[in-house]
Backbone as JSON, one array per atom type, in Angstrom:
{
  "sequence": "AVKGGNYETYFHPVQVPPTSDSTQLFALRFQILDQDYDKYVGQFEARVKSGKLRSETVSVNGENGLRFDGNFTEKLRGALVVFKVRDKTVVFMTDADTFKPDFDALIQTVTYVK",
  "N": [[-321.39, 30.53, -15.52], [-318.12, 29.41, -16.13], [-314.95, 27.85, -15.44], [-313.19, 29.85, -13.95], [-314.46, 32.44, -14.22], [-315.22, 32.8, -16.88], [-317.82, 33.18, -19.32], [-320.14, 31.3, -21.05], [-322.39, 30.57, -23.66], [-324.81, 28.8, -25.63], [-326.54, 28.38, -28.74], [-329.21, 27.11, -30.77], [-331.42, 26.55, -33.51], [-333.3, 24.49, -33.24], [-332.77, 22.46, -31.15], [-330.6, 22.62, -28.43], [-327.79, 20.71, -28.24], [-326.13, 18.52, -25.84], [-323.3, 20.1, -24.38], [-319.93, 19.77, -25.3], [-316.42, 19.25, -25.89], [-316.32, 17.97, -28.34], [-318.72, 18.5, -29.56], [-320.2, 20.05, -32.28], [-322.33, 21.58, -33.34], [-323.63, 24.01, -33.19], [-325.64, 26.87, -33.75], [-325.0, 29.35, -32.84], [-322.39, 30.4, -30.77], [-321.63, 32.08, -27.85], [-319.3, 33.87, -26.04], [-317.8, 35.25, -23.15], [-314.71, 35.93, -22.26], [-312.2, 35.6, -19.82], [-309.58, 36.21, -20.81], [-306.58, 37.11, -22.45], [-306.92, 39.23, -25.21], [-305.15, 39.42, -27.49], [-303.7, 37.04, -27.2], [-305.76, 35.2, -27.51], [-306.67, 35.65, -30.22], [-304.3, 35.06, -31.45], [-304.11, 32.3, -31.5], [-305.17, 31.49, -33.89], [-303.43, 32.14, -35.87], [-301.64, 30.38, -37.3], [-303.43, 28.87, -38.85], [-304.51, 30.87, -40.43], [-302.24, 31.67, -41.88], [-301.79, 29.32, -43.3], [-303.91, 29.32, -44.98], [-306.28, 28.12, -44.32], [-308.02, 29.54, -42.79], [-309.56, 32.74, -43.17], [-308.87, 36.1, -42.31], [-310.12, 39.24, -41.19], [-310.34, 42.72, -40.41], [-313.01, 44.11, -38.59], [-315.67, 46.46, -38.14], [-318.17, 47.18, -35.97], [-320.9, 48.94, -35.18], [-319.2, 50.96, -34.23], [-317.34, 49.56, -32.73], [-314.29, 47.88, -32.88], [-313.02, 44.85, -34.21], [-311.97, 41.46, -34.91], [-312.57, 39.25, -37.61], [-312.92, 35.87, -38.43], [-313.08, 33.44, -40.94], [-313.78, 30.21, -42.2], [-312.05, 27.06, -42.02], [-311.87, 25.94, -38.85], [-311.18, 23.66, -37.52], [-310.56, 20.28, -38.63], [-313.13, 19.32, -38.85], [-314.79, 21.45, -38.3], [-316.26, 24.15, -39.74], [-316.83, 27.49, -40.14], [-317.71, 30.72, -38.88], [-316.24, 33.38, -37.0], [-316.33, 36.08, -34.78], [-314.49, 38.4, -32.96], [-314.09, 40.54, -30.18], [-312.41, 43.03, -28.24], [-313.29, 43.95, -25.13], [-313.07, 46.16, -22.71], [-311.36, 44.57, -20.19], [-311.87, 42.06, -21.12], [-312.38, 39.34, -23.48], [-314.55, 39.05, -26.09], [-316.52, 36.76, -27.78], [-318.18, 35.73, -30.69], [-319.54, 33.06, -32.44], [-320.29, 30.93, -35.2], [-321.0, 27.59, -36.02], [-321.32, 26.49, -38.52], [-321.56, 26.94, -42.05], [-324.17, 27.07, -42.91], [-325.58, 28.58, -41.06], [-324.62, 31.15, -41.43], [-325.91, 33.47, -42.74], [-327.85, 34.32, -40.79], [-326.11, 34.67, -38.64], [-324.43, 36.74, -39.6], [-326.31, 38.82, -39.75], [-327.01, 39.06, -37.04], [-324.55, 39.84, -35.87], [-324.3, 42.45, -36.77], [-325.96, 43.81, -35.07], [-324.77, 44.08, -32.61], [-323.95, 45.82, -29.7], [-322.26, 47.7, -27.13], [-322.31, 48.61, -23.71], [-320.82, 51.48, -22.61]],
  "CA": [[-319.97, 30.84, -15.6], [-317.26, 28.24, -16.02], [-313.5, 28.02, -15.52], [-312.59, 31.09, -13.5], [-315.07, 33.69, -14.61], [-315.68, 32.83, -18.26], [-319.25, 32.96, -19.54], [-320.36, 30.66, -22.34], [-323.77, 30.17, -23.93], [-324.93, 28.15, -26.92], [-327.87, 28.52, -29.33], [-329.51, 26.31, -31.94], [-332.83, 26.82, -33.81], [-334.19, 23.37, -32.91], [-332.47, 21.99, -29.81], [-329.18, 22.71, -28.08], [-327.31, 19.41, -27.76], [-325.2, 18.63, -24.71], [-322.05, 20.74, -24.78], [-318.67, 19.08, -25.05], [-315.39, 19.67, -26.85], [-316.54, 17.35, -29.64], [-319.98, 18.96, -30.13], [-319.97, 21.11, -33.24], [-323.62, 21.72, -34.0], [-324.29, 25.2, -32.67], [-325.88, 28.0, -34.64], [-324.26, 30.46, -32.26], [-321.7, 30.31, -29.49], [-321.3, 33.41, -27.34], [-318.42, 33.72, -24.89], [-317.07, 36.36, -22.55], [-313.56, 35.2, -21.74], [-311.19, 36.28, -19.01], [-308.37, 35.8, -21.51], [-305.99, 38.19, -23.22], [-307.42, 39.31, -26.58], [-304.08, 39.1, -28.44], [-303.4, 35.61, -27.07], [-306.89, 34.47, -28.09], [-306.63, 35.71, -31.69], [-303.04, 34.45, -31.89], [-304.26, 30.86, -31.7], [-305.62, 31.25, -35.26], [-302.4, 32.64, -36.78], [-301.13, 29.32, -38.18], [-304.48, 28.51, -39.79], [-304.61, 31.97, -41.38], [-301.06, 31.57, -42.75], [-301.93, 28.15, -44.17], [-305.04, 29.53, -45.88], [-307.47, 27.43, -43.85], [-308.89, 30.6, -42.28], [-309.35, 34.12, -43.61], [-309.14, 37.05, -41.24], [-310.3, 40.63, -41.59], [-310.76, 43.65, -39.38], [-314.4, 44.52, -38.73], [-316.16, 47.51, -37.25], [-319.6, 46.99, -35.76], [-321.42, 49.98, -34.31], [-318.09, 51.69, -33.64], [-316.43, 48.66, -32.02], [-313.41, 47.17, -33.8], [-312.69, 43.48, -33.85], [-311.46, 40.62, -35.99], [-313.46, 38.18, -38.07], [-312.28, 34.71, -39.04], [-313.98, 32.57, -41.69], [-313.13, 29.04, -42.81], [-311.92, 25.8, -41.27], [-311.25, 26.08, -37.54], [-310.61, 22.32, -37.33], [-310.87, 19.47, -39.81], [-314.57, 19.09, -38.89], [-315.55, 22.65, -37.97], [-316.14, 25.24, -40.71], [-317.81, 28.5, -39.79], [-317.25, 32.1, -38.77], [-316.02, 33.84, -35.63], [-316.0, 37.51, -34.63], [-313.96, 38.59, -31.61], [-313.91, 41.93, -29.77], [-311.82, 43.32, -26.94], [-314.19, 44.84, -24.38], [-312.35, 46.42, -21.47], [-310.35, 43.54, -19.92], [-312.41, 40.76, -21.54], [-312.43, 38.98, -24.89], [-315.93, 38.65, -26.39], [-316.48, 35.93, -28.99], [-319.4, 35.23, -31.32], [-319.12, 32.06, -33.42], [-321.24, 29.97, -35.74], [-320.28, 26.35, -36.31], [-321.59, 25.95, -39.86], [-321.89, 27.94, -43.07], [-325.63, 27.11, -42.99], [-326.1, 29.62, -40.17], [-323.94, 32.42, -41.66], [-326.78, 34.64, -42.96], [-328.38, 34.77, -39.5], [-324.96, 35.11, -37.86], [-324.04, 38.06, -40.1], [-327.34, 39.79, -39.34], [-326.89, 39.23, -35.6], [-323.32, 40.58, -35.56], [-324.54, 43.87, -37.05], [-326.78, 44.39, -33.99], [-324.0, 44.08, -31.39], [-323.54, 47.1, -29.08], [-321.74, 47.54, -25.77], [-322.46, 49.73, -22.79], [-319.47, 52.01, -22.33]],
  "C": [[-319.19, 29.55, -15.39], [-315.81, 28.68, -16.01], [-313.03, 29.44, -15.19], [-313.17, 32.37, -14.05], [-315.46, 33.8, -16.07], [-317.18, 32.61, -18.3], [-319.41, 32.39, -20.94], [-321.83, 30.29, -22.48], [-323.87, 29.7, -25.38], [-326.37, 28.25, -27.41], [-327.99, 27.6, -30.54], [-331.0, 26.5, -32.23], [-333.79, 25.7, -33.43], [-333.97, 22.94, -31.46], [-330.97, 22.09, -29.58], [-328.74, 21.35, -27.55], [-326.43, 19.6, -26.54], [-323.88, 19.24, -25.19], [-320.86, 19.88, -24.38], [-317.67, 19.58, -26.08], [-315.62, 19.09, -28.24], [-317.84, 17.8, -30.3], [-319.72, 20.15, -31.04], [-321.25, 21.38, -34.03], [-324.33, 23.02, -33.63], [-324.45, 26.28, -33.72], [-325.1, 29.21, -34.16], [-323.64, 30.04, -30.94], [-321.39, 31.74, -29.09], [-320.47, 33.21, -26.08], [-317.89, 35.08, -24.45], [-315.93, 35.7, -21.79], [-312.64, 36.12, -20.93], [-309.83, 35.85, -19.54], [-307.87, 36.99, -22.33], [-306.44, 38.11, -24.68], [-306.35, 38.86, -27.59], [-303.71, 37.62, -28.39], [-304.52, 34.79, -27.72], [-306.82, 34.47, -29.61], [-305.36, 35.07, -32.24], [-303.14, 32.96, -32.14], [-304.68, 30.51, -33.13], [-304.55, 31.59, -36.3], [-301.92, 31.57, -37.77], [-302.17, 28.94, -39.23], [-304.69, 29.61, -40.84], [-303.45, 31.88, -42.38], [-301.18, 30.41, -43.73], [-303.08, 28.29, -45.16], [-306.31, 28.82, -45.46], [-308.51, 28.4, -43.28], [-308.55, 31.91, -42.98], [-309.62, 35.01, -42.42], [-309.29, 38.44, -41.83], [-310.73, 41.45, -40.39], [-312.21, 44.03, -39.66], [-314.69, 45.66, -37.77], [-317.67, 47.37, -37.18], [-320.06, 48.02, -34.74], [-320.31, 50.68, -33.53], [-317.11, 50.85, -32.85], [-315.6, 47.89, -33.04], [-313.1, 45.78, -33.28], [-312.09, 42.76, -35.03], [-312.5, 39.56, -36.33], [-312.6, 37.11, -38.73], [-313.35, 33.88, -39.72], [-313.19, 31.41, -42.25], [-313.11, 27.85, -41.89], [-311.15, 26.03, -39.96], [-310.58, 24.77, -37.11], [-310.93, 21.54, -38.6], [-312.38, 19.26, -39.96], [-315.4, 20.35, -38.73], [-315.24, 23.77, -38.95], [-317.23, 26.25, -40.38], [-317.2, 29.88, -39.79], [-317.16, 32.47, -37.3], [-315.7, 35.33, -35.67], [-315.62, 37.72, -33.17], [-313.7, 40.07, -31.37], [-313.18, 41.98, -28.44], [-312.75, 44.33, -26.27], [-313.6, 44.96, -22.97], [-311.29, 45.33, -21.26], [-310.8, 42.15, -20.35], [-312.3, 40.58, -23.05], [-313.82, 38.43, -25.15], [-315.94, 37.97, -27.75], [-317.9, 35.54, -29.4], [-318.95, 34.25, -32.39], [-320.3, 31.25, -33.91], [-320.46, 28.77, -36.23], [-320.51, 25.81, -37.71], [-321.96, 27.09, -40.81], [-323.4, 28.1, -43.22], [-326.2, 28.27, -42.19], [-325.51, 31.01, -40.44], [-324.86, 33.61, -41.94], [-327.36, 35.2, -41.65], [-327.26, 35.31, -38.61], [-324.54, 36.52, -38.29], [-325.03, 39.13, -39.68], [-327.24, 40.08, -37.84], [-325.68, 40.09, -35.24], [-323.53, 42.08, -35.77], [-325.36, 44.56, -35.96], [-326.02, 44.55, -32.67], [-323.65, 45.51, -30.95], [-323.08, 46.8, -27.68], [-322.03, 48.79, -24.97], [-321.06, 50.21, -22.43], [-319.42, 52.71, -21.0]]
}
């Protein structure tokens, strides 16, 4: 856990590099954030309006969320799916289009204990 109750974990098929704000090599990032869902997804609004990101509503095993695909920064192109789970914001992200097939398959397996 880092920064006041957030949980973050990183995955890569070969080796997970040291984590930093500039590291963008992860096959999967998984976060449970103690942050307002609407505020979290709102940070992508400008990029969606500019066409750098696409957004769509998704439903996975009965849970609704939002999916973003495209350029998150000038160097980071990937996909992100975010869910509101009780008072937390749950984020799954891949940092490269290379990992999207595995990412898409993984997202379809997500379930939550209610």
